[in-house]
C-alpha positions in Angstrom: 17.1 3.0 -16.4 17.9 6.6 -15.6 20.0 6.5 -12.5 19.2 10.2 -11.7 15.4 9.5 -11.4 14.2 10.1 -7.9 12.2 7.2 -6.4 12.0 8.1 -2.8 12.1 11.9 -2.1 15.7 12.8 -2.9 16.9 9.2 -3.3 17.6 8.0 -6.8 17.6 4.8 -8.8 21.4 5.0 -8.8 21.4 5.2 -5.0 19.1 2.2 -4.8 21.2 0.1 -7.2 24.3 0.8 -5.1 22.5 -0.2 -1.9 21.0 -3.3 -3.6 24.5 -4.5 -4.5 25.7 -4.0 -1.0 22.6 -5.7 0.5 23.0 -8.8 -1.7 26.5 -9.2 -0.4 25.4 -9.0 3.2 21.7 -9.7 3.6 21.9 -9.8 7.4 23.5 -6.4 7.8 21.1 -4.5 10.0 22.5 -1.1 9.2 22.0 -1.6 5.4 18.4 -2.8 6.0 17.6 0.3 8.0 19.0 2.3 5.1 16.8 0.3 2.7 13.7 0.8 4.7 14.3 4.5 4.6 13.6 4.3 0.9 10.2 2.7 1.8 9.5 5.4 4.4 10.3 8.3 2.1 8.5 6.9 -0.9 5.2 6.3 1.0 5.4 9.4 3.1 6.1 11.9 0.3 3.9 10.4 -2.3 0.9 9.3 -0.2 0.9 10.3 3.5 2.0 13.9 3.2 -0.6 14.7 0.5 -3.2 13.2 2.7 -2.1 15.5 5.5 -2.3 18.5 3.2 -5.9 17.5 2.3 -6.9 17.0 6.0 -5.3 20.2 7.2 -7.3 22.1 4.6 -10.5 20.1 5.0 -13.9 21.9 5.2 -15.6 18.5 5.5 -17.3 18.9 2.1 -16.4 15.6 0.5 -12.6 15.6 0.8 -12.8 12.2 2.3 -13.2 10.7 -1.2 -9.8 12.0 -2.2 -8.3 10.7 1.0 -9.8 7.2 0.5 -8.7 7.2 -3.2 -5.1 7.7 -2.0 -5.6 5.0 0.7 -6.8 2.5 -1.8 -3.7 3.2 -4.0 -1.5 2.6 -0.9 -3.2 -0.7 0.0 -2.3 -2.3 -3.3 1.2 -0.8 -3.2 1.9 -2.0 0.3 0.7 -5.5 -0.3 2.7 -5.7 -3.5 5.8 -4.8 -1.4 4.8 -7.6 1.1 4.5 -10.1 -1.6 7.3 -8.8 -3.8 5.1 -8.6 -6.8 4.8 -6.1 -9.7 1.8 -5.5 -11.9 2.0 -6.7 -15.5 -0.8 -7.1 -18.0 -1.1 -10.7 -19.1 0.1 -11.2 -22.6 -0.6 -14.1 -24.9 2.3 -16.5 -24.9 3.9 -14.9 -21.9 2.4 -16.2 -18.7 2.7 -14.4 -15.5 5.4 -15.4 -13.0 3.1 -16.0 -10.0 6.0 -15.4 -7.5 6.9 -12.0 -8.9 4.0 -10.7 -11.0 0.3 -10.1 -10.7 -2.4 -8.9 -13.1 -5.5 -8.5 -11.0 -5.7 -6.0 -8.2 -8.5 -7.5 -6.2 -6.5 -10.5 -4.7 -3.8 -8.2 -3.4 -6.3 -5.8 -2.0 -8.2 -8.5 -0.2 -5.1 -10.1 1.0 -4.0 -6.9 2.7 -7.3 -6.3 4.4 -7.8 -9.9 5.6 -4.3 -10.9 6.5 -2.5 -7.8 7.8 -2.9 -6.2 11.2 -4.6 -4.1 12.3 -7.1 -4.5 9.4 -7.9 -8.2 9.4 -10.0 -8.0 12.6 -12.3 -5.6 10.8 -12.4 -7.2 7.3 -11.8 -10.9 7.6 -15.4 -11.9 8.0 -18.6 -11.4 6.0 -17.0 -10.8 2.7 -16.3 -7.2 3.8 -12.9 -7.0 2.0 -14.4 -7.9 -1.3 -17.4 -5.6 -0.6 -15.0 -2.7 0.2 -12.9 -3.4 -3.0 -15.9 -3.3 -5.3 -18.0 -0.7 -3.6 -15.4 1.7 -2.2 -12.1 1.2 -4.1 -13.5 0.6 -7.5 -16.5 2.9 -7.1 -14.4 5.9 -5.9 -11.6 5.4 -8.4 -13.9 4.9 -11.4 -17.1 6.8 -10.5 -16.2 9.2 -7.7 -18.9 7.5 -5.6 -19.4 4.8 -3.0 -22.1 2.1 -3.4 -24.0 -0.6 -1.5 -24.3 1.3 1.8 -20.7 2.4 2.2 -20.0 5.8 3.6 -16.8 7.8 4.4 -16.7 10.2 7.3 -14.9 11.1 10.5 -17.9 10.8 12.9 -17.4 7.2 14.2 -14.6 6.5 16.6 -13.5 3.2 15.1 -12.1 2.2 11.7 -15.2 0.4 10.4 -18.8 0.4 11.7 -21.3 -2.0 10.2 -25.0 -1.5 11.0 -27.2 -3.6 8.7 -26.5 -2.6 5.1 -24.7 0.6 6.2 -20.9 0.4 6.5 -19.0 3.5 7.6 -15.2 4.0 7.2 -13.5 6.6 9.4 -10.9 8.0 7.0 -8.7 9.5 9.7 -8.4 6.3 11.6 -7.8 4.4 8.4 -4.7 6.5 7.8 -3.5 6.1 11.4 -3.9 2.3 11.0 -1.9 2.3 7.8 0.9 4.1 9.5 0.8 1.5 12.3 1.0 -1.2 9.7 4.0 0.4 8.0 5.9 0.4 11.3 5.1 -3.3 11.9 6.0 -4.2 8.3 9.4 -2.6 8.7 10.0 -4.7 11.9 9.0 -7.9 10.0 11.3 -7.1 7.1 14.2 -6.9 9.5 13.4 -10.3 10.8 12.3 -12.3 7.8 14.3 -13.4 4.8 11.3 -13.9 2.5 10.2 -10.3 3.1 13.7 -9.0 2.5 13.8 -10.9 -0.8 10.4 -9.5 -1.7 11.4 -6.0 -0.8 14.5 -6.1 -3.1 12.4 -7.5 -5.9 9.8 -4.8 -5.6 12.2 -1.9 -5.4 14.2 -3.2 -8.4 11.0 -3.5 -10.4 10.1 0.1 -9.5 13.5 1.2 -10.8 13.2 -0.9 -13.9 9.9 0.6 -14.8 10.6 4.2 -13.8 
């Protein structure tokens, strides 16, 4: 573990390990948790949200939405893994996964985020839309640079998800706005919930261990 490795903008593994030690001695310290959540903010803003803004600010509406949605899909899995405190590990013979702290398949996390977390669950909880989105947007864009099964990405509709028969349209700009709303709500929940605090520490320690 290289303590000089930056994991959240200018914050390093060494910085996190120091903060982790202080948190574990005083898990109810609000000031320390605000400091911890700053790591979360910086990591997601510099690695995901700011690059999205660069794309949007230079958009000529000629297909850039696929790049934005590819980043969003990476964010969804990462955000849900923080919520659950789980880290990806390929299953190995003779070494079963620890279901509390590890996962192997992305789809359950992806669907959990879309069907359980506000403000997304109102759009995705019914009709198998979360699984449909995972297969025909997430997997299709990441693996084939395409969408399938009637899914489209644009900025024309004024709501996150529009379903009209087989046609399903995602507004990429609203999607990003809703992700930002979710992140703010998640931080509030962490401040109030022991399980989420434990999960947060597990996740960030895993990031450091594998950096």
